[in-house]
N, C-alpha and C positions, 0 to 999 in steps of 0.2 A: 339929118346923113353924122353919124356918132366922129370922132375925132380918136383914131389909136393912138395908146403912149405907150412906148416900153420905160419901166424903170430901170433904174445902172444897173442893177442886179441880173434882170431879164435880158438886154441888151447887153450885158459881159456873157452870158450863157450862152446865146446865138453867135455870137462873134467866134467862140470857139471851135464850132462843128463846122464840117466840112458844106461845102457851100450849096451840095444839092440838098441837105438837110436844112439847110437854112431860109433857101428859095420857099420850100415846102410849108415850114413852121409861118413866115412871113405872109404867103398865099392864105394862109387857113385864116391869120389872124387881122388880115386887111378885111373878111367877111364880115368880122366882129364890127366895123363899121354901118355896116347895112341891115346889120340884126345883131342888136350887143346881147340878145337873149336865144340862139338859134337851140333848136331841140335836143341836138348833142351836147346843152350844157348843163349844168348841174349847177343849184345853191349850194352851197358849203356851211356859208356863216354869216355872222355881222360882225362889223369891226364896230370898236366901241363908240364908233362914230355915228353909229346907224347906219354904213353904207353896206352892202350886199356883196359877199365875194362869191365870186363866180368859179368851177372849175371846166375846163374848156379842154377835151382830148384830140390829141395830134398824134396818130401813131401811137408808137412808144413812149409819148411825151404828154406831159401835162403842163399848159399855162392855167394859175390863177390870174384872176382880175377882177377888177371893182370897178362897176358903174355909177359915172357920178351924171345923176341926169338933167341936174341945175343947168351945165358947164357945154352937156351930150357929149361929156368923156367917157374912154372905157382905159381905165389903169391895170397894163397889165403887169402885178407885181414880181409876181415867178415862175419859171421856167423849168423844169426838169424830166427825168428818169419818171415813173409813177412811183418807185418804190421811195425817192427821195423827195419829193416836190411838198408831201404831207408836213416835213419834219423842220 
């Protein structure tokens, strides 16, 4: 089972949303602990360190995350609306 962590930016973004949307996003992110690469995620690119960056769709929002296989962690680096998440 993987540990799911939020970056400071991702946590800050979630905290600004209304509670109903917060719960929906958090519930979806928890599912990454059981399956870090679900069928509705998509590989985006590799970091300079060779880590894979994935995109996870959560309604109108997108979460970008990195999987650290050796420590069994999923690090959610960014969450935002689809139109802004890739900037």
